[in-house]
C-alpha positions in Angstrom: -58.7 -42.3 181.2 -57.1 -39.6 183.4 -55.2 -36.8 181.6 -51.4 -36.7 182.2 -50.5 -34.3 185.0 -47.2 -32.6 184.6 -45.2 -31.1 187.5 -45.3 -27.3 187.7 -41.8 -25.8 187.2 -40.5 -24.3 190.4 -39.6 -20.6 190.5 -36.0 -19.7 190.0 -33.8 -18.5 192.8 -31.4 -16.1 191.1 -28.6 -14.0 192.7 -27.9 -12.1 189.5 -29.0 -11.9 185.9 -26.7 -11.4 182.9 -27.6 -10.5 179.3 -30.9 -9.0 180.4 -30.3 -5.2 180.5 -30.8 -5.3 184.3 -34.2 -6.9 183.9 -35.3 -9.6 186.3 -36.9 -12.5 184.4 -39.5 -14.7 186.2 -40.8 -18.0 185.0 -44.3 -16.6 185.5 -43.6 -13.7 183.1 -42.7 -16.3 180.4 -46.1 -18.1 180.4 -47.3 -18.7 176.9 -43.8 -19.4 175.7 -41.8 -22.6 175.6 -38.9 -22.2 177.9 -35.6 -24.0 177.4 -33.7 -24.0 180.7 -30.1 -25.0 180.2 -28.1 -25.5 183.4 -24.4 -25.3 183.0 -21.0 -24.6 184.7 -18.1 -22.9 182.9 -15.7 -25.7 183.9 -18.0 -28.5 182.8 -16.5 -30.2 179.6 -19.9 -31.5 178.4 -21.5 -28.1 178.9 -18.8 -26.4 176.8 -18.7 -29.1 174.1 -22.4 -29.9 173.8 -24.8 -28.1 176.1 -23.8 -24.5 175.3 -23.6 -24.9 171.5 -27.1 -26.6 171.7 -28.5 -23.7 173.7 -27.1 -21.2 171.3 -28.5 -23.1 168.3 -32.0 -23.2 169.9 -31.8 -19.5 170.7 -31.0 -18.7 167.1 -33.4 -21.2 165.5 -36.7 -20.2 167.2 -38.4 -16.8 167.4 -38.2 -15.1 170.8 -42.0 -14.7 170.9 -42.3 -18.5 170.9 -39.3 -20.0 172.6 -37.0 -18.5 175.3 -33.6 -20.0 176.1 -32.5 -19.3 179.7 -29.1 -20.2 180.9 -28.7 -21.2 184.5 -25.1 -21.0 185.8 -25.4 -23.4 188.7 -22.1 -23.8 190.6 -21.8 -26.8 192.9 -18.0 -27.1 192.8 -15.0 -24.8 192.3 -17.1 -21.9 193.7 -14.2 -19.4 193.9 -13.2 -19.9 190.2 -16.7 -19.3 188.8 -17.9 -15.9 190.0 -19.8 -13.3 188.0 -16.6 -11.7 186.5 -15.4 -15.0 185.2 -18.8 -15.8 183.9 -19.1 -12.5 182.1 -15.7 -13.2 180.3 -16.9 -16.7 179.5 -20.2 -15.5 178.1 -18.3 -12.9 175.9 -15.8 -15.6 174.6 -18.6 -18.0 173.8 -20.9 -15.3 172.5 -23.9 -16.2 174.6 -26.8 -14.0 173.4 -29.5 -15.4 175.7 -30.2 -14.4 179.3 -28.2 -16.2 182.0 -29.2 -16.5 185.6 -26.7 -17.2 188.4 -28.2 -19.8 190.6 -28.5 -18.5 194.2 -26.1 -20.2 196.6 -27.5 -22.1 199.6 -25.8 -21.3 202.8 -26.4 -24.8 204.1 -25.5 -26.8 201.1 -22.9 -26.7 198.2 -25.9 -27.3 195.8 -27.5 -24.0 194.7 -31.2 -23.4 195.3 -32.6 -23.7 191.8 -30.6 -26.8 191.2 -32.1 -28.3 194.3 -35.6 -27.2 193.5 -35.4 -28.9 190.1 -33.7 -32.1 191.5 -30.8 -31.7 189.0 -28.1 -34.3 189.2 -25.4 -32.2 187.6 -24.5 -30.3 184.5 -25.4 -30.0 181.7 -29.1 -30.4 182.4 -31.8 -29.5 179.9 -35.3 -28.7 181.1 -38.2 -28.0 178.7 -41.1 -26.1 180.2 -44.3 -25.8 178.3 -46.5 -22.7 177.7 -48.4 -23.4 180.9 -45.3 -23.6 183.1 -45.1 -27.4 183.4 -41.9 -29.4 183.1 -42.1 -31.6 180.1 -38.5 -32.8 179.7 -35.8 -33.0 182.3 -32.5 -34.5 181.1 -29.1 -34.7 182.7 -26.2 -35.1 180.2 -26.2 -34.7 176.5 -29.3 -35.1 174.4 -29.1 -35.1 170.6 -30.3 -32.0 168.8 -33.0 -33.8 166.7 -34.7 -35.1 169.9 -34.6 -31.7 171.5 -35.9 -29.9 168.4 -38.7 -32.4 168.0 -39.7 -32.0 171.6 -39.7 -28.2 171.3 -41.7 -28.4 168.1 -44.3 -30.6 169.8 -44.6 -28.1 172.7 -45.1 -25.3 170.2 -48.2 -27.0 168.7 -50.0 -27.3 172.0 -52.6 -24.9 173.2 -52.2 -23.3 176.7 
């Protein structure tokens, strides 16, 4: 029987990082950790009501040396209303303590580059990346906390 082959997670195209003390975070630098990539927009009701609280809970529940939550602010509509200044105020109001990447705009498409690379349908989108850098879960919309926690727990038990 052939082993399951998982897709390698694409690198992120980021125009600016927030909550990182001016550090640039690469997916490659996070090898050995489970990465929770949470794609959101400030004006997305499901992001505000479910996705962001879930990402905050994951960030608080797991040690940083095992699991890293990365927010991806991926703007595909209302571009003028969701710039870095507005995002900084949003992050302060919602007390986001994890790093947030601003997805790099594509000059030929309203869909930002990382969103395109991952084939995201919209926001919120949750992507779980295993310790070896493979996509193990890719979900558009809300996913219950128990399911996400179990999936992260499973990834934590796996060897690289």
